[in-house]
ZATIDO-71431 format. One record per residue (C-alpha): x, y, z; residue in one letter; residue number from 1. Coordinates in steps of 0.001 Angstrom, whole numbers, m for minus. Layout:
<sites>
<site c1="X" c2="Y" c3="Z" guro="A" mikol="NUM"/>
...
</sites>
This chain:
<sites>
<site c1="m3104" c2="m51701" c3="m41065" guro="M" mikol="1"/>
<site c1="m1463" c2="m55100" c3="m40680" guro="F" mikol="2"/>
<site c1="m2215" c2="m58268" c3="m42675" guro="P" mikol="3"/>
<site c1="m4049" c2="m60954" c3="m40740" guro="K" mikol="4"/>
<site c1="m3114" c2="m64624" c3="m40603" guro="V" mikol="5"/>
<site c1="m4943" c2="m67550" c3="m38967" guro="P" mikol="6"/>
<site c1="m3950" c2="m68686" c3="m35484" guro="D" mikol="7"/>
<site c1="m3437" c2="m72386" c3="m36162" guro="Q" mikol="8"/>
<site c1="m3692" c2="m73423" c3="m32511" guro="H" mikol="9"/>
<site c1="m7013" c2="m71814" c3="m31644" guro="K" mikol="10"/>
<site c1="m10513" c2="m73158" c3="m32239" guro="V" mikol="11"/>
<site c1="m11849" c2="m71756" c3="m35490" guro="G" mikol="12"/>
<site c1="m8416" c2="m70425" c3="m36459" guro="K" mikol="13"/>
<site c1="m9217" c2="m66738" c3="m35859" guro="P" mikol="14"/>
<site c1="m7395" c2="m64134" c3="m37930" guro="L" mikol="15"/>
<site c1="m4682" c2="m62270" c3="m35986" guro="I" mikol="16"/>
<site c1="m2769" c2="m59121" c3="m37060" guro="P" mikol="17"/>
<site c1="746" c2="m60115" c3="m38117" guro="N" mikol="18"/>
<site c1="4017" c2="m58239" c3="m38492" guro="G" mikol="19"/>
<site c1="3762" c2="m55935" c3="m35486" guro="L" mikol="20"/>
<site c1="7448" c2="m56529" c3="m34809" guro="G" mikol="21"/>
<site c1="8046" c2="m53644" c3="m37196" guro="V" mikol="22"/>
<site c1="6785" c2="m51338" c3="m34424" guro="L" mikol="23"/>
<site c1="9622" c2="m52609" c3="m32243" guro="Y" mikol="24"/>
<site c1="12098" c2="m51776" c3="m35003" guro="V" mikol="25"/>
<site c1="10751" c2="m48239" c3="m35395" guro="L" mikol="26"/>
<site c1="10545" c2="m47520" c3="m31669" guro="F" mikol="27"/>
<site c1="14000" c2="m48946" c3="m30967" guro="T" mikol="28"/>
<site c1="15607" c2="m47006" c3="m33798" guro="T" mikol="29"/>
<site c1="14155" c2="m43708" c3="m32551" guro="V" mikol="30"/>
<site c1="15173" c2="m44547" c3="m28972" guro="Y" mikol="31"/>
<site c1="18752" c2="m45373" c3="m29948" guro="L" mikol="32"/>
<site c1="19114" c2="m42232" c3="m32070" guro="F" mikol="33"/>
<site c1="17859" c2="m40104" c3="m29185" guro="L" mikol="34"/>
<site c1="20314" c2="m41890" c3="m26906" guro="L" mikol="35"/>
<site c1="23103" c2="m41123" c3="m29361" guro="Y" mikol="36"/>
<site c1="22236" c2="m37412" c3="m29571" guro="F" mikol="37"/>
<site c1="21993" c2="m37194" c3="m25777" guro="S" mikol="38"/>
<site c1="25614" c2="m38318" c3="m25491" guro="G" mikol="39"/>
<site c1="24713" c2="m40513" c3="m22520" guro="Y" mikol="40"/>
<site c1="26910" c2="m43421" c3="m23636" guro="I" mikol="41"/>
<site c1="30552" c2="m42502" c3="m24064" guro="K" mikol="42"/>
<site c1="33223" c2="m44364" c3="m25972" guro="N" mikol="43"/>
<site c1="36014" c2="m45999" c3="m23955" guro="P" mikol="44"/>
<site c1="38832" c2="m43566" c3="m23175" guro="V" mikol="45"/>
<site c1="41277" c2="m45400" c3="m25445" guro="N" mikol="46"/>
<site c1="39016" c2="m45122" c3="m28492" guro="V" mikol="47"/>
<site c1="39558" c2="m42238" c3="m30898" guro="T" mikol="48"/>
<site c1="37586" c2="m43620" c3="m33870" guro="A" mikol="49"/>
<site c1="34191" c2="m42036" c3="m34668" guro="P" mikol="50"/>
<site c1="32056" c2="m44873" c3="m33350" guro="I" mikol="51"/>
<site c1="28825" c2="m45102" c3="m31384" guro="S" mikol="52"/>
<site c1="27247" c2="m48143" c3="m29742" guro="A" mikol="53"/>
<site c1="23654" c2="m46814" c3="m30138" guro="P" mikol="54"/>
<site c1="24104" c2="m46207" c3="m33867" guro="L" mikol="55"/>
<site c1="25753" c2="m49604" c3="m34419" guro="I" mikol="56"/>
<site c1="22910" c2="m51363" c3="m32603" guro="L" mikol="57"/>
<site c1="20306" c2="m49329" c3="m34499" guro="A" mikol="58"/>
<site c1="21876" c2="m50289" c3="m37844" guro="A" mikol="59"/>
<site c1="21788" c2="m53983" c3="m36957" guro="C" mikol="60"/>
<site c1="18176" c2="m53884" c3="m35772" guro="I" mikol="61"/>
<site c1="17088" c2="m51969" c3="m38867" guro="L" mikol="62"/>
<site c1="18645" c2="m54628" c3="m41063" guro="F" mikol="63"/>
<site c1="16937" c2="m57368" c3="m39042" guro="G" mikol="64"/>
<site c1="13568" c2="m55687" c3="m39545" guro="G" mikol="65"/>
<site c1="14253" c2="m55228" c3="m43260" guro="F" mikol="66"/>
<site c1="15226" c2="m58880" c3="m43616" guro="M" mikol="67"/>
<site c1="12045" c2="m59966" c3="m41845" guro="G" mikol="68"/>
<site c1="9872" c2="m57790" c3="m44076" guro="L" mikol="69"/>
<site c1="11665" c2="m59133" c3="m47133" guro="L" mikol="70"/>
<site c1="10944" c2="m62674" c3="m45962" guro="D" mikol="71"/>
<site c1="7273" c2="m61818" c3="m45444" guro="D" mikol="72"/>
<site c1="7035" c2="m60315" c3="m48932" guro="W" mikol="73"/>
<site c1="8817" c2="m62943" c3="m51029" guro="I" mikol="74"/>
<site c1="9121" c2="m65923" c3="m48639" guro="D" mikol="75"/>
<site c1="12913" c2="m66280" c3="m48733" guro="L" mikol="76"/>
<site c1="14354" c2="m69780" c3="m48846" guro="K" mikol="77"/>
<site c1="16348" c2="m70875" c3="m45819" guro="W" mikol="78"/>
<site c1="19604" c2="m71042" c3="m47760" guro="R" mikol="79"/>
<site c1="19302" c2="m67278" c3="m48263" guro="Y" mikol="80"/>
<site c1="17969" c2="m66420" c3="m44812" guro="K" mikol="81"/>
<site c1="20779" c2="m68367" c3="m43167" guro="A" mikol="82"/>
<site c1="23484" c2="m66112" c3="m44592" guro="F" mikol="83"/>
<site c1="21766" c2="m62734" c3="m44941" guro="M" mikol="84"/>
<site c1="22483" c2="m61758" c3="m41300" guro="P" mikol="85"/>
<site c1="26191" c2="m61752" c3="m42171" guro="L" mikol="86"/>
<site c1="25623" c2="m58305" c3="m43680" guro="I" mikol="87"/>
<site c1="24610" c2="m57022" c3="m40247" guro="A" mikol="88"/>
<site c1="27890" c2="m58339" c3="m38838" guro="A" mikol="89"/>
<site c1="29863" c2="m55672" c3="m40720" guro="L" mikol="90"/>
<site c1="29120" c2="m52746" c3="m38338" guro="P" mikol="91"/>
<site c1="29736" c2="m55041" c3="m35357" guro="L" mikol="92"/>
<site c1="33145" c2="m56042" c3="m36751" guro="I" mikol="93"/>
<site c1="34024" c2="m52362" c3="m37108" guro="Y" mikol="94"/>
<site c1="32813" c2="m51601" c3="m33570" guro="F" mikol="95"/>
<site c1="34740" c2="m54491" c3="m32030" guro="A" mikol="96"/>
<site c1="37900" c2="m53609" c3="m33937" guro="Y" mikol="97"/>
<site c1="37700" c2="m49875" c3="m33164" guro="A" mikol="98"/>
<site c1="37052" c2="m50426" c3="m29456" guro="T" mikol="99"/>
<site c1="39857" c2="m52995" c3="m29151" guro="H" mikol="100"/>
<site c1="37432" c2="m55688" c3="m28020" guro="A" mikol="101"/>
<site c1="38823" c2="m58760" c3="m26330" guro="R" mikol="102"/>
<site c1="39401" c2="m61572" c3="m28785" guro="T" mikol="103"/>
<site c1="39344" c2="m64215" c3="m26065" guro="T" mikol="104"/>
<site c1="36511" c2="m66438" c3="m24877" guro="I" mikol="105"/>
<site c1="36785" c2="m68280" c3="m21543" guro="A" mikol="106"/>
<site c1="35069" c2="m71650" c3="m21925" guro="L" mikol="107"/>
<site c1="34233" c2="m73853" c3="m18903" guro="P" mikol="108"/>
<site c1="36396" c2="m76978" c3="m18587" guro="F" mikol="109"/>
<site c1="38445" c2="m75858" c3="m21608" guro="I" mikol="110"/>
<site c1="40003" c2="m72574" c3="m20604" guro="G" mikol="111"/>
<site c1="40547" c2="m69277" c3="m22335" guro="T" mikol="112"/>
<site c1="40899" c2="m69324" c3="m26106" guro="I" mikol="113"/>
<site c1="42375" c2="m66364" c3="m27952" guro="D" mikol="114"/>
<site c1="40953" c2="m66222" c3="m31474" guro="F" mikol="115"/>
<site c1="43059" c2="m63251" c3="m32570" guro="G" mikol="116"/>
<site c1="41935" c2="m61684" c3="m35838" guro="L" mikol="117"/>
<site c1="39630" c2="m64617" c3="m36524" guro="T" mikol="118"/>
<site c1="37396" c2="m63264" c3="m33753" guro="Y" mikol="119"/>
<site c1="36560" c2="m60225" c3="m35886" guro="F" mikol="120"/>
<site c1="36156" c2="m61952" c3="m39237" guro="Y" mikol="121"/>
<site c1="34837" c2="m65401" c3="m38281" guro="I" mikol="122"/>
<site c1="33512" c2="m65511" c3="m34696" guro="I" mikol="123"/>
<site c1="31421" c2="m62305" c3="m34832" guro="I" mikol="124"/>
<site c1="29771" c2="m63262" c3="m38164" guro="P" mikol="125"/>
<site c1="29054" c2="m66742" c3="m36789" guro="L" mikol="126"/>
<site c1="27504" c2="m65268" c3="m33640" guro="I" mikol="127"/>
<site c1="25240" c2="m63016" c3="m35695" guro="V" mikol="128"/>
<site c1="24248" c2="m65740" c3="m38152" guro="M" mikol="129"/>
<site c1="23603" c2="m68466" c3="m35558" guro="I" mikol="130"/>
<site c1="21733" c2="m66332" c3="m33013" guro="V" mikol="131"/>
<site c1="19513" c2="m64617" c3="m35596" guro="T" mikol="132"/>
<site c1="18496" c2="m67837" c3="m37326" guro="N" mikol="133"/>
<site c1="18015" c2="m69937" c3="m34207" guro="T" mikol="134"/>
<site c1="15834" c2="m67264" c3="m32577" guro="V" mikol="135"/>
<site c1="13735" c2="m67095" c3="m35741" guro="N" mikol="136"/>
<site c1="13289" c2="m70886" c3="m35810" guro="Q" mikol="137"/>
<site c1="11900" c2="m71210" c3="m32287" guro="L" mikol="138"/>
<site c1="8382" c2="m69888" c3="m32741" guro="G" mikol="139"/>
<site c1="4914" c2="m70823" c3="m33857" guro="G" mikol="140"/>
<site c1="3143" c2="m70592" c3="m30490" guro="L" mikol="141"/>
<site c1="1636" c2="m67505" c3="m28884" guro="N" mikol="142"/>
<site c1="4258" c2="m65877" c3="m26681" guro="G" mikol="143"/>
<site c1="7074" c2="m68237" c3="m27581" guro="L" mikol="144"/>
<site c1="8902" c2="m66007" c3="m30057" guro="E" mikol="145"/>
<site c1="8581" c2="m62963" c3="m27797" guro="T" mikol="146"/>
<site c1="8855" c2="m64149" c3="m24192" guro="L" mikol="147"/>
<site c1="11958" c2="m66334" c3="m24580" guro="C" mikol="148"/>
<site c1="14096" c2="m63657" c3="m26305" guro="P" mikol="149"/>
<site c1="13009" c2="m61166" c3="m23633" guro="A" mikol="150"/>
<site c1="14362" c2="m63523" c3="m20963" guro="I" mikol="151"/>
<site c1="17728" c2="m63737" c3="m22737" guro="V" mikol="152"/>
<site c1="17931" c2="m59963" c3="m23163" guro="I" mikol="153"/>
<site c1="17145" c2="m59333" c3="m19501" guro="M" mikol="154"/>
<site c1="19880" c2="m61762" c3="m18505" guro="G" mikol="155"/>
<site c1="22429" c2="m59978" c3="m20690" guro="L" mikol="156"/>
<site c1="21342" c2="m56575" c3="m19417" guro="M" mikol="157"/>
<site c1="21763" c2="m57695" c3="m15803" guro="A" mikol="158"/>
<site c1="25513" c2="m58166" c3="m16302" guro="I" mikol="159"/>
<site c1="26166" c2="m55212" c3="m18603" guro="S" mikol="160"/>
<site c1="26372" c2="m52083" c3="m16426" guro="P" mikol="161"/>
<site c1="28000" c2="m50033" c3="m19184" guro="S" mikol="162"/>
<site c1="25481" c2="m50724" c3="m21936" guro="Y" mikol="163"/>
<site c1="22236" c2="m51884" c3="m20302" guro="Y" mikol="164"/>
<site c1="20631" c2="m48515" c3="m21053" guro="V" mikol="165"/>
<site c1="20839" c2="m49394" c3="m24767" guro="L" mikol="166"/>
<site c1="18099" c2="m51968" c3="m24219" guro="M" mikol="167"/>
<site c1="16101" c2="m50304" c3="m21463" guro="L" mikol="168"/>
<site c1="13526" c2="m48603" c3="m23706" guro="G" mikol="169"/>
<site c1="13423" c2="m51367" c3="m26337" guro="P" mikol="170"/>
<site c1="12905" c2="m54025" c3="m23659" guro="L" mikol="171"/>
<site c1="9926" c2="m52172" c3="m22169" guro="I" mikol="172"/>
<site c1="8354" c2="m51865" c3="m25615" guro="F" mikol="173"/>
<site c1="9126" c2="m55506" c3="m26401" guro="W" mikol="174"/>
<site c1="7470" c2="m56623" c3="m23148" guro="L" mikol="175"/>
<site c1="4297" c2="m54845" c3="m24272" guro="I" mikol="176"/>
<site c1="4414" c2="m56930" c3="m27449" guro="L" mikol="177"/>
<site c1="5057" c2="m60021" c3="m25294" guro="V" mikol="178"/>
<site c1="1827" c2="m59400" c3="m23386" guro="Y" mikol="179"/>
<site c1="m358" c2="m59069" c3="m26469" guro="F" mikol="180"/>
<site c1="1401" c2="m61917" c3="m28268" guro="N" mikol="181"/>
<site c1="1001" c2="m64240" c3="m25279" guro="F" mikol="182"/>
<site c1="m2709" c2="m63341" c3="m25123" guro="K" mikol="183"/>
<site c1="m3011" c2="m64284" c3="m28796" guro="G" mikol="184"/>
<site c1="m3909" c2="m60756" c3="m29908" guro="K" mikol="185"/>
<site c1="m938" c2="m60124" c3="m32232" guro="I" mikol="186"/>
<site c1="1938" c2="m61821" c3="m34038" guro="F" mikol="187"/>
<site c1="5297" c2="m60074" c3="m34345" guro="V" mikol="188"/>
<site c1="6089" c2="m61874" c3="m37602" guro="G" mikol="189"/>
<site c1="9472" c2="m62339" c3="m39216" guro="N" mikol="190"/>
<site c1="10219" c2="m58618" c3="m38909" guro="S" mikol="191"/>
<site c1="10033" c2="m59012" c3="m35139" guro="G" mikol="192"/>
<site c1="11842" c2="m62342" c3="m34787" guro="S" mikol="193"/>
<site c1="14730" c2="m61370" c3="m37063" guro="F" mikol="194"/>
<site c1="15050" c2="m57933" c3="m35463" guro="A" mikol="195"/>
<site c1="15066" c2="m59317" c3="m31922" guro="I" mikol="196"/>
<site c1="17522" c2="m62055" c3="m32917" guro="G" mikol="197"/>
<site c1="19902" c2="m59439" c3="m34257" guro="L" mikol="198"/>
<site c1="19283" c2="m57364" c3="m31139" guro="T" mikol="199"/>
<site c1="20451" c2="m60211" c3="m28900" guro="I" mikol="200"/>
<site c1="23527" c2="m60974" c3="m31018" guro="A" mikol="201"/>
<site c1="24514" c2="m57324" c3="m31437" guro="S" mikol="202"/>
<site c1="24011" c2="m56413" c3="m27793" guro="F" mikol="203"/>
<site c1="26102" c2="m59398" c3="m26683" guro="A" mikol="204"/>
<site c1="28960" c2="m58429" c3="m29023" guro="V" mikol="205"/>
<site c1="28831" c2="m54753" c3="m28014" guro="I" mikol="206"/>
<site c1="28729" c2="m55678" c3="m24317" guro="S" mikol="207"/>
<site c1="31385" c2="m58399" c3="m24742" guro="D" mikol="208"/>
<site c1="29169" c2="m61112" c3="m23244" guro="L" mikol="209"/>
<site c1="29997" c2="m63917" c3="m25615" guro="K" mikol="210"/>
<site c1="30100" c2="m66750" c3="m23079" guro="L" mikol="211"/>
<site c1="26836" c2="m65738" c3="m21403" guro="S" mikol="212"/>
<site c1="25179" c2="m65504" c3="m24809" guro="L" mikol="213"/>
<site c1="26423" c2="m68943" c3="m25837" guro="L" mikol="214"/>
<site c1="25005" c2="m70604" c3="m22731" guro="I" mikol="215"/>
<site c1="21728" c2="m68662" c3="m22855" guro="S" mikol="216"/>
<site c1="20891" c2="m69728" c3="m26405" guro="I" mikol="217"/>
<site c1="21661" c2="m73434" c3="m25937" guro="L" mikol="218"/>
<site c1="17908" c2="m74288" c3="m26059" guro="P" mikol="219"/>
<site c1="17694" c2="m72392" c3="m29348" guro="Y" mikol="220"/>
<site c1="20695" c2="m74254" c3="m30744" guro="I" mikol="221"/>
<site c1="19202" c2="m77592" c3="m29628" guro="F" mikol="222"/>
<site c1="15905" c2="m76753" c3="m31340" guro="N" mikol="223"/>
<site c1="17555" c2="m75707" c3="m34606" guro="S" mikol="224"/>
<site c1="19841" c2="m78752" c3="m34583" guro="S" mikol="225"/>
<site c1="16838" c2="m81086" c3="m34282" guro="L" mikol="226"/>
<site c1="15020" c2="m79287" c3="m37093" guro="I" mikol="227"/>
<site c1="18004" c2="m79280" c3="m39473" guro="L" mikol="228"/>
<site c1="19012" c2="m82871" c3="m38764" guro="L" mikol="229"/>
<site c1="15524" c2="m84191" c3="m39476" guro="T" mikol="230"/>
<site c1="15254" c2="m82115" c3="m42654" guro="I" mikol="231"/>
<site c1="18636" c2="m83327" c3="m43929" guro="F" mikol="232"/>
<site c1="18311" c2="m86990" c3="m42964" guro="F" mikol="233"/>
<site c1="14582" c2="m87703" c3="m42666" guro="V" mikol="234"/>
<site c1="13349" c2="m85131" c3="m45175" guro="R" mikol="235"/>
<site c1="10421" c2="m84253" c3="m42916" guro="K" mikol="236"/>
<site c1="9469" c2="m81147" c3="m41005" guro="R" mikol="237"/>
<site c1="8340" c2="m80797" c3="m37412" guro="A" mikol="238"/>
<site c1="4671" c2="m80278" c3="m36675" guro="G" mikol="239"/>
<site c1="2199" c2="m80578" c3="m33821" guro="V" mikol="240"/>
<site c1="m1365" c2="m81842" c3="m33783" guro="N" mikol="241"/>
<site c1="m4127" c2="m79710" c3="m32287" guro="F" mikol="242"/>
<site c1="m7307" c2="m81415" c3="m31058" guro="D" mikol="243"/>
<site c1="m9126" c2="m78238" c3="m30158" guro="G" mikol="244"/>
<site c1="m7697" c2="m78037" c3="m26645" guro="K" mikol="245"/>
<site c1="m4186" c2="m79454" c3="m26495" guro="K" mikol="246"/>
<site c1="m1096" c2="m79917" c3="m28644" guro="L" mikol="247"/>
<site c1="640" c2="m83248" c3="m29161" guro="S" mikol="248"/>
<site c1="3139" c2="m84834" c3="m31522" guro="S" mikol="249"/>
<site c1="4210" c2="m88305" c3="m32631" guro="D" mikol="250"/>
<site c1="7821" c2="m87363" c3="m33368" guro="H" mikol="251"/>
<site c1="10748" c2="m85414" c3="m31926" guro="R" mikol="252"/>
<site c1="11876" c2="m83063" c3="m34659" guro="R" mikol="253"/>
<site c1="12033" c2="m79816" c3="m32678" guro="S" mikol="254"/>
<site c1="12006" c2="m78613" c3="m29100" guro="L" mikol="255"/>
<site c1="8232" c2="m78145" c3="m29250" guro="I" mikol="256"/>
<site c1="7571" c2="m81635" c3="m30609" guro="T" mikol="257"/>
<site c1="10026" c2="m83183" c3="m28154" guro="A" mikol="258"/>
<site c1="8094" c2="m81654" c3="m25252" guro="I" mikol="259"/>
<site c1="4689" c2="m82664" c3="m26645" guro="T" mikol="260"/>
<site c1="5788" c2="m86134" c3="m27783" guro="Y" mikol="261"/>
<site c1="2882" c2="m88397" c3="m26696" guro="H" mikol="262"/>
<site c1="2224" c2="m85801" c3="m23979" guro="R" mikol="263"/>
<site c1="m776" c2="m83550" c3="m24765" guro="P" mikol="264"/>
<site c1="m281" c2="m80044" c3="m23389" guro="L" mikol="265"/>
<site c1="m2024" c2="m76734" c3="m23855" guro="T" mikol="266"/>
<site c1="m300" c2="m74038" c3="m25890" guro="E" mikol="267"/>
<site c1="416" c2="m71969" c3="m22790" guro="R" mikol="268"/>
<site c1="1852" c2="m74984" c3="m20956" guro="E" mikol="269"/>
<site c1="4302" c2="m75606" c3="m23801" guro="V" mikol="270"/>
<site c1="5304" c2="m71925" c3="m23877" guro="V" mikol="271"/>
<site c1="5758" c2="m71928" c3="m20088" guro="A" mikol="272"/>
<site c1="7963" c2="m75049" c3="m20162" guro="I" mikol="273"/>
<site c1="10205" c2="m73703" c3="m22929" guro="I" mikol="274"/>
<site c1="10399" c2="m70307" c3="m21226" guro="S" mikol="275"/>
<site c1="11538" c2="m71978" c3="m18000" guro="L" mikol="276"/>
<site c1="14194" c2="m73913" c3="m19930" guro="I" mikol="277"/>
<site c1="15458" c2="m70695" c3="m21531" guro="V" mikol="278"/>
<site c1="15360" c2="m68933" c3="m18142" guro="A" mikol="279"/>
<site c1="17428" c2="m71736" c3="m16565" guro="F" mikol="280"/>
<site c1="20162" c2="m71534" c3="m19200" guro="F" mikol="281"/>
<site c1="20103" c2="m67732" c3="m19132" guro="T" mikol="282"/>
<site c1="20575" c2="m67759" c3="m15361" guro="L" mikol="283"/>
<site c1="23358" c2="m70315" c3="m15770" guro="L" mikol="284"/>
<site c1="25054" c2="m68097" c3="m18354" guro="G" mikol="285"/>
<site c1="24802" c2="m65076" c3="m16079" guro="V" mikol="286"/>
<site c1="26263" c2="m66940" c3="m13081" guro="L" mikol="287"/>
<site c1="29149" c2="m68392" c3="m15103" guro="I" mikol="288"/>
<site c1="29897" c2="m64967" c3="m16617" guro="Q" mikol="289"/>
<site c1="30075" c2="m63470" c3="m13118" guro="L" mikol="290"/>
<site c1="32458" c2="m66109" c3="m11755" guro="T" mikol="291"/>
</sites>
């Protein structure tokens, strides 16, 4: 049913089914619609607009899956992929405006900043664009593009008592994909990485967990910054060497190559190290959000 692509970091480069992230999109959409019809999640008492968190989240995830499929079909250039998620910011802007979301962000060592109307029309689109693209860029190894986002989502859910049920079913399904992806049995593809990136951004906006999100995705931002800086100034892309057993690199152009720089590691060791880094920053974001 799914097209197969070679696993570049396995001996013999076996063909692996790709694009199974679309199953996450379908399952999550059905789950969120059922949650909407059940009436389990209520709007805040001061909200009279016809708005629903499950439907808003479903719309964003559907667009993420569509964008990923579009990228798989026609191989979109990065200048298009970078800005396409802005379309998915529209329902989030409406949700935040209708629910009278806080326009302030409390930053450590800086204090609380009130963005006013710019929060709706600048900050939310930036959150969606940055999170979606940075999550999509940190991948290429079995388990990396599934396990790390799952860690971030679980951290956000832990401090969102009002909306955690939105991600309860999707997280369980995503963890199933994590298992098979980590074992090298499947790839989630761009449909999965874009959809889960939009899931993280949308859930953080709906739950009003902006600061926790910012801290949690710092490893993603670091990785994307390295990649973009080397492309702009060095005109070279990041890549790792595979000797049949371990990965290594002779440059530092991404988080993966920085970890494997003159330090041969197995694929699972690299994934474990990056996952621990993401887990550390996610825990830090949760603790700071709670203080």
